[in-house]
VOGU-3710 file (C-alpha; in Angstrom, 3 decimals, decimal comma):
1> mtavtpyrsr> 57,694/157,293/64,437  61,039/158,050/62,860  63,591/155,269/62,962  66,981/156,294/64,314  69,901/154,639/62,595  72,910/154,067/64,866  76,018/155,955/63,846  78,602/153,962/61,933  81,971/155,471/61,134  83,198/155,095/57,533
11> lragrdgfaq> 86,819/155,309/58,649  88,745/152,081/58,557  90,438/151,116/61,775  94,195/151,334/61,808  96,440/148,316/62,054  96,991/148,932/65,742  93,320/149,667/66,519  92,727/146,556/68,628  95,957/147,071/70,547  94,790/150,570/71,382
21> llraewtkfr> 91,452/149,169/72,548  93,245/146,677/74,774  95,324/149,446/76,337  92,231/151,546/76,860  90,258/148,716/78,485  93,221/147,722/80,674  93,580/151,338/81,769  89,892/151,445/82,689  90,191/148,244/84,693  93,322/149,070/86,642
31> tvrgwmlgla> 92,226/152,584/87,503  89,096/151,376/89,314  90,423/150,445/92,720  87,405/148,299/93,625  87,946/145,971/90,686  91,622/145,464/91,472  90,824/144,915/95,135  88,128/142,437/94,096  90,666/140,372/92,164  93,078/140,468/95,075
41> laallivglg> 90,272/139,438/97,443  89,363/136,503/95,189  92,969/135,282/95,152  93,249/135,633/98,928  90,011/133,700/99,415  91,294/130,847/97,279  94,532/130,665/99,246  93,009/131,316/102,666  90,157/128,821/102,409  92,489/126,196/100,961
51> vlfatgsrss> 94,963/126,605/103,819  92,109/126,625/106,351  90,761/123,348/104,907  94,217/121,750/105,012  94,852/122,935/108,575  91,578/121,477/109,795  92,030/118,105/108,069  93,744/115,551/110,277  94,031/111,800/109,927  95,602/108,831/111,678
61> csngpieepc> 95,429/105,042/111,573  94,895/102,570/114,404  97,477/99,954/115,244  95,617/98,177/118,005  95,197/100,722/120,800  97,834/103,003/119,274  97,080/105,837/116,841  99,859/106,390/114,326  100,345/108,160/110,970  98,720/106,362/108,055
71> paplmgpggv> 101,171/104,675/105,690  101,844/106,192/102,310  100,011/104,578/99,368  101,671/101,581/97,753  103,352/102,635/94,518  103,360/100,675/91,273  105,984/100,677/88,494  104,610/103,846/86,867  104,456/105,920/90,054  100,719/105,270/90,424
81> avedrfyfvh> 99,107/104,342/93,742  98,064/100,689/93,550  96,471/97,795/95,391  98,473/94,555/95,252  96,720/91,919/97,351  96,286/88,338/96,076  97,290/84,702/96,605  100,215/83,539/94,470  101,422/79,977/93,816  104,686/80,285/91,913
91> qpldgdggit> 108,110/79,074/90,810  111,186/81,054/89,721  111,762/81,559/85,988  115,092/82,703/84,573  115,017/83,042/80,806  112,317/82,244/78,278  109,369/80,147/79,383  105,660/80,101/80,019  102,726/78,565/81,822  99,508/76,944/80,609
101> vrvssmtgqi> 96,484/76,141/82,759  92,847/75,186/82,486  90,446/77,170/84,712  87,437/74,934/85,253  85,462/76,898/87,843  85,260/80,096/89,861  83,185/80,274/93,015  83,230/82,611/95,973  81,505/84,196/98,884  80,426/87,753/99,584
111> rkadvtpgvr> 79,486/89,386/102,843  76,270/91,349/102,585  74,692/93,715/105,072  73,797/91,853/108,261  70,118/90,962/108,489  70,399/89,977/112,148  72,650/92,219/114,255  75,841/90,418/115,205  75,292/87,564/112,717  77,522/87,653/109,621
121> nvvpgvtpwa> 75,489/87,524/106,420  77,738/85,685/103,966  76,249/84,501/100,675  77,690/82,573/97,712  78,781/84,703/94,785  81,615/86,192/92,765  82,198/89,915/92,274  82,386/91,212/88,675  86,148/91,850/88,824  87,126/88,756/90,808
131> kagvmikqst> 90,038/87,243/88,890  92,099/84,082/88,671  94,641/82,811/86,194  98,356/82,910/85,415  100,932/85,574/86,181  104,554/86,516/85,612  105,723/88,905/88,353  109,089/90,557/88,901  109,120/89,422/92,534  106,747/88,789/95,416
141> rqgaayaalm> 107,221/92,361/96,622  104,008/94,378/96,651  103,895/96,829/93,755  106,412/94,894/91,626  105,908/94,771/87,862  103,770/91,950/86,477  101,769/90,663/83,526  98,749/88,417/84,030  96,155/86,563/81,981  92,940/85,851/83,846
151> vtgshgvrmq> 89,313/84,863/83,861  87,068/87,363/85,663  83,705/87,133/87,377  81,712/89,073/84,774  84,177/90,566/82,286  85,476/87,502/80,500  89,146/86,886/79,832  91,474/89,847/80,390  95,186/90,477/80,030  96,512/93,071/82,455
161> hnftedvagr> 99,951/94,366/83,324  101,501/96,842/85,720  98,136/97,643/87,324  96,900/100,289/84,872  96,827/98,387/81,566  93,931/96,142/80,590  93,084/94,288/77,347  89,822/92,398/76,838  89,662/88,852/75,505  86,581/86,711/74,947
171> pggvsaaspr> 83,518/87,480/77,111  81,838/84,967/79,365  82,673/83,109/82,551  83,882/79,602/83,322  82,240/76,428/84,566  82,890/72,699/84,550  80,933/72,516/81,288  82,729/75,505/79,768  86,322/75,791/81,046  88,953/78,241/79,751
181> wlrltrtgdt> 92,560/77,489/78,918  95,054/80,279/79,509  98,665/80,499/78,334  101,238/83,146/79,249  104,608/83,069/77,482  107,779/85,119/77,923  110,274/85,456/75,083  113,000/87,967/75,918  111,165/91,060/77,147  107,964/90,130/75,296
191> itgeesadgs> 105,036/88,551/77,129  102,162/87,066/75,139  98,798/86,034/76,517  96,598/83,478/74,723  93,264/81,827/75,476  91,483/78,741/74,215  88,119/77,039/74,653  89,500/73,552/74,059  93,239/73,668/74,729  94,031/73,151/71,029
201> hwttvgtvhp> 92,941/76,263/69,150  94,491/79,399/70,624  93,658/83,085/70,244  96,086/85,837/71,199  94,656/88,238/73,756  97,628/90,606/73,869  101,376/91,069/73,572  103,109/93,462/75,976  106,618/94,596/76,897  106,404/95,621/80,573
211> pglagkvqig> 109,652/97,055/81,944  111,148/95,020/84,763  110,139/91,575/83,497  113,175/90,663/81,404  115,336/89,073/84,144  114,598/86,497/86,822  110,899/86,493/87,661  108,218/84,451/89,408  105,673/82,534/87,315  102,547/80,802/88,536
221> lfaaspgdlt> 98,848/80,835/89,432  96,934/83,498/91,303  93,494/84,480/92,599  92,099/87,775/93,915  88,715/89,336/94,577  88,005/93,022/95,243  85,298/93,875/97,735  81,622/93,846/96,818  80,712/97,467/96,064  77,116/98,294/96,899
231> atstvtggvv> 75,247/101,554/96,430  72,300/102,595/98,609  69,978/105,452/97,666  69,277/108,120/100,268  65,943/109,839/100,849  67,174/112,833/98,842  68,080/110,712/95,813  71,801/110,633/96,546  73,912/107,508/96,873  75,974/106,025/99,696
241> tasrfaevta> 78,460/103,296/98,776  80,053/100,544/100,828  82,615/97,856/99,980  82,283/94,536/101,811  84,502/91,487/102,025  84,545/89,065/99,081  86,770/86,163/98,127  87,102/83,912/95,095  88,161/80,277/94,727  89,358/79,046/91,345
251> vmdqvgvrgv> 89,908/75,418/90,390  92,825/75,089/87,960  94,338/71,947/86,479  96,330/70,672/83,498  99,097/73,006/84,629  102,167/73,047/82,404  105,237/75,184/83,112  108,110/75,671/80,672  111,527/77,108/81,410  111,636/76,382/85,139
261> aaggtwrrdd> 113,921/73,917/86,878  112,827/70,306/86,517  110,996/69,133/89,616  110,788/72,685/90,935  108,814/73,314/94,102  105,668/75,423/94,103  105,911/78,245/96,604  102,963/79,947/98,220  102,694/83,650/99,069  99,711/85,595/100,337
271> igltmeadgv> 100,808/88,901/98,804  99,813/91,904/100,895  98,379/89,871/103,775  97,631/91,979/106,850  97,097/90,980/110,477  94,265/91,554/112,891  94,645/93,993/115,778  96,398/91,302/117,855  99,268/91,293/115,338  99,130/87,488/115,053
281> tphhpgglvr> 95,882/86,454/113,353  95,845/86,841/109,546  93,074/89,089/108,268  91,110/87,239/105,546  93,940/84,994/104,360  93,942/83,234/100,999  95,011/79,660/100,519  95,810/76,663/98,341  94,360/73,161/98,379  96,238/70,853/96,043
291> sggtfkvtgv> 95,139/67,386/94,984  97,539/65,844/92,490  97,548/68,127/89,450  94,528/70,159/90,577  95,100/73,512/92,276  92,277/75,100/94,244  93,429/78,674/94,857  91,513/81,107/97,089  92,307/84,803/97,148  91,032/88,177/98,320
301> gdiapsaegm> 92,025/91,728/97,476  92,774/93,294/94,125  95,571/93,975/91,663  94,681/97,394/90,297  95,183/101,158/90,595  94,097/102,685/93,888  92,152/105,868/94,496  93,572/106,193/98,013  94,660/109,628/99,171  93,663/113,250/98,697
311> ppervligal> 94,194/114,620/95,179  95,666/118,118/94,768  92,380/119,711/93,718  90,898/119,092/97,169  92,780/122,079/98,603  91,233/124,369/95,966  87,937/124,410/97,835  88,151/128,216/97,943  88,008/128,446/94,136  84,203/128,448/94,271
321> vglvvmmvva> 84,076/131,529/96,482  86,878/133,183/94,540  85,015/132,505/91,306  81,922/134,331/92,584  84,005/137,417/93,372  85,747/137,278/89,977  82,422/136,968/88,150  81,042/139,972/90,030  84,079/142,007/88,990  83,723/140,870/85,368
331> vmfvtaeyrr> 80,038/141,782/85,280  80,679/145,216/86,766  83,487/145,804/84,252  80,842/146,036/81,512  77,647/147,051/83,332  79,301/150,052/84,993  79,555/151,745/81,607  75,827/151,252/80,986  74,937/152,453/84,460  77,033/155,626/84,099
341> glirttvlas> 76,138/156,235/80,467  79,741/155,840/79,312  79,122/153,041/76,823  78,094/155,517/74,110  81,447/157,286/74,439  83,260/153,957/74,275  81,578/152,819/71,040  81,960/156,244/69,430  85,692/155,973/70,029  85,678/152,575/68,305
351> prrgrvlaak> 82,893/152,231/65,757  83,529/148,494/65,349  81,557/147,639/68,433  82,331/143,954/68,503  85,980/144,830/69,034  85,121/146,742/72,187  83,545/143,654/73,719  86,430/141,491/72,508  88,938/143,826/74,148  87,005/143,717/77,421
361> avvtaavtfa> 86,944/139,910/77,198  90,704/139,687/76,642  91,437/142,005/79,561  88,995/140,113/81,804  90,490/136,752/80,858  94,060/137,976/81,335  93,602/139,510/84,770  91,497/136,664/86,174  93,874/134,047/84,751  96,856/135,809/86,339
371> aglvaaavtv> 95,142/136,134/89,727  93,891/132,540/89,613  97,268/131,186/88,553  99,070/132,864/91,445  96,415/131,713/93,924  96,389/128,097/92,719  100,174/127,919/92,451  100,436/128,951/96,117  97,487/126,947/97,454  98,284/123,513/95,971
381> pvgrsilaan> 101,851/123,028/97,284  101,246/124,812/100,587  97,950/123,027/101,213  99,351/119,587/100,383  102,331/120,206/102,640  99,985/121,031/105,529  97,799/117,995/104,789  100,823/115,704/104,867  102,043/117,239/108,133  98,610/116,542/109,644
391> gnvlapvapl> 98,882/112,836/108,833  96,649/112,841/105,768  97,419/110,421/102,948  98,077/112,270/99,689  97,283/110,759/96,334  100,487/110,573/94,290  100,059/112,465/91,047  102,400/113,048/88,137  103,969/116,527/87,845  101,965/117,197/84,683
401> asvqvivgta> 98,744/116,379/86,536  99,595/118,954/89,213  100,345/121,510/86,498  97,005/120,688/84,886  95,194/121,346/88,159  96,952/124,671/88,752  96,837/126,036/85,198  93,424/124,479/84,584  91,951/126,208/87,632  93,283/129,547/86,411
411> allavaavla> 91,842/128,899/82,951  88,509/127,856/84,473  88,303/131,113/86,421  89,272/133,144/83,347  86,716/131,605/80,980  83,970/131,723/83,624  84,737/135,424/84,119  84,479/135,992/80,350  81,101/134,227/80,372  80,008/136,522/83,212
421> lavgalfrrs> 81,206/139,558/81,227  79,187/138,451/78,187  76,061/137,854/80,280  76,550/141,296/81,835  76,694/142,824/78,354  73,460/141,012/77,454  71,507/141,929/80,600  73,204/145,307/81,214  72,296/145,031/84,884  74,767/143,725/87,438
431> amaviaviva> 72,419/141,894/89,800  70,571/139,988/87,051  73,815/139,028/85,323  75,512/137,782/88,500  72,471/135,698/89,442  72,320/134,239/85,933  75,955/133,077/85,868  75,752/131,673/89,397  72,686/129,664/88,369  74,405/128,523/85,168
441> ilvpyvlata> 77,780/127,544/86,628  77,787/127,110/90,393  74,320/125,712/91,077  74,711/122,696/88,727  78,184/122,030/90,139  76,997/122,070/93,752  73,946/119,920/93,000  76,047/117,389/91,085  78,842/117,024/93,634  76,922/117,185/96,914
451> silpdevsrw> 75,302/113,700/96,730  71,912/115,354/96,439  70,888/113,960/93,045  71,126/110,478/91,515  74,515/109,863/89,905  73,189/109,788/86,338  71,378/113,116/86,747  74,553/114,610/88,203  76,570/113,344/85,241  74,190/114,938/82,751
461> llrltpaagf> 74,385/118,259/84,598  78,178/118,122/84,247  77,913/117,292/80,559  75,386/119,879/79,425  75,917/122,957/81,615  78,870/125,349/81,932  79,716/123,510/85,177  81,339/120,901/82,914  84,379/123,171/82,973  85,231/122,027/86,505
471> aiqqsmptya> 86,407/118,759/84,957  89,698/120,530/84,222  90,481/120,209/87,937  90,266/116,392/87,994  93,739/114,905/88,425  92,798/111,275/89,147  92,205/109,061/86,101  89,468/106,458/85,873  90,001/102,805/84,959  87,430/100,467/83,450
481> hvtaryapae> 88,884/97,452/85,276  88,634/98,935/88,776  85,733/98,363/91,148  84,932/101,932/92,171  82,187/104,513/92,162  83,315/107,026/89,560  80,709/109,658/90,358  80,768/113,483/90,622  80,291/113,235/94,386  83,625/111,369/94,522
491> gyfplppwag> 85,425/113,959/92,382  85,068/112,181/89,017  83,528/113,983/86,054  81,720/112,364/83,107  83,835/114,220/80,543  87,631/114,206/80,203  89,278/117,326/81,683  89,832/119,232/78,460  86,495/118,141/76,972  84,639/119,508/79,991
501> favlcayaal> 86,638/122,729/79,768  85,715/122,961/76,073  82,014/122,929/77,033  82,547/125,973/79,261  84,511/127,683/76,472  81,658/127,022/74,035  79,165/128,668/76,398  81,467/131,676/76,810  81,943/131,995/73,043  78,192/131,749/72,415
511> alalaahrlr> 77,415/134,355/75,076  80,061/136,696/73,642  78,642/136,286/70,151  75,118/137,092/71,355  76,350/140,078/73,363  78,328/141,403/70,377  75,274/140,978/68,140  73,105/142,921/70,558  75,720/145,631/70,916  75,987/146,075/67,143
521> rsdv> 72,205/146,170/66,668  71,328/148,483/69,534  71,516/152,225/69,911  73,388/151,704/73,208
//
């Protein structure tokens, strides 16, 4: 058998050779009406399904027998949705000063699932992020700026401020045999938190400069306990979570306050207290029992960021369907030339075959990015406006986060389409290529986010497969000091947005390299 050597031109490409290839590939794409209509269809599906989802989503809250719109999320100093529910024993502070206290014990109770119907199952215990300690707060208004030094149920001493910031101190809990001393000091606009095991030798936990805490503030003791978060496995391996009532009681003594008026009176405020349906009975109130210099403070709730509300990416539900259409178009953009025998003409016109594939990739990325950008830029604001009009609570997000969702979705569609193009060039058959990219991208995403698999399996799928790229759509940050289920089924990805997108880009680059290698080595 005689080996046939593929033709290679000895002519060097001109300086504008790649630009000419781009023009040629763009001309091919735009002159095929089906491909252009496919892109338009994909964009319309993204917009249409997003608007349909928003139109069908309605929400309201009960106020006794009355249904009314749900209140907007409580906002913290940085424009982040927050929870601000705790018991506060405080005095006014105007100028420099501080507070020192010994925390000698933390106990609590947690409601578990009822064993006997109708009989409350309450057991002793403290949740991991139950907290008690000292605080300086701008005012008693919910959402006001603050800095706090605390002992937690399972995470040792922490210094937190303005809901989102958290600094770890020494690990370990407290007991009568092993108390913790806490000291919080304000000097100008600087607040310093210190801890001690004996009240004599102090270690600095953190120094912060929160805005809003330089003038007259409230200083005192506090206690709070987020709900007990439990996870139950389903028969399919998924997880269902529930948060049940929990409260904490901290015993604090040896209280010393500096900078307040001599003989000042301790005030009590149950921050964020709500009422039962009758409008009179407090719902899980906190409290204070004082005996001489000992303060026994009981609190419920949390002081932390909140995940309440729909994030902007929820209205982009149609991106999955639009992505399938875009990947089909991308695959056909390359396989059509093999099916019609035109690929030989294409490579003869440009002997540097890798450039042909690169030009197709650039055109594919550009057109899908443009279509996706227009679709996302229309869907997000329109969909969120409809959701709000239907009484749904929207998660407040920073403008840059909304831009990330819109531009990131367009980039996700573009890179996924390039991956589909490369797989099409490898397989050279449309059906096989489309099935392959659906299995590689969409199947792992659906399995990971549909509460079908255990959380850890879902996380690994979204780390190792091209579906990691969907992380670019996540607008809600995660916080280590928040009691929450940060799982794919809840919209949280294991990789940061741009890291997940980088995984998808790596797959696309690898597939392009393999396709270019095959194209150079084959006799087309």
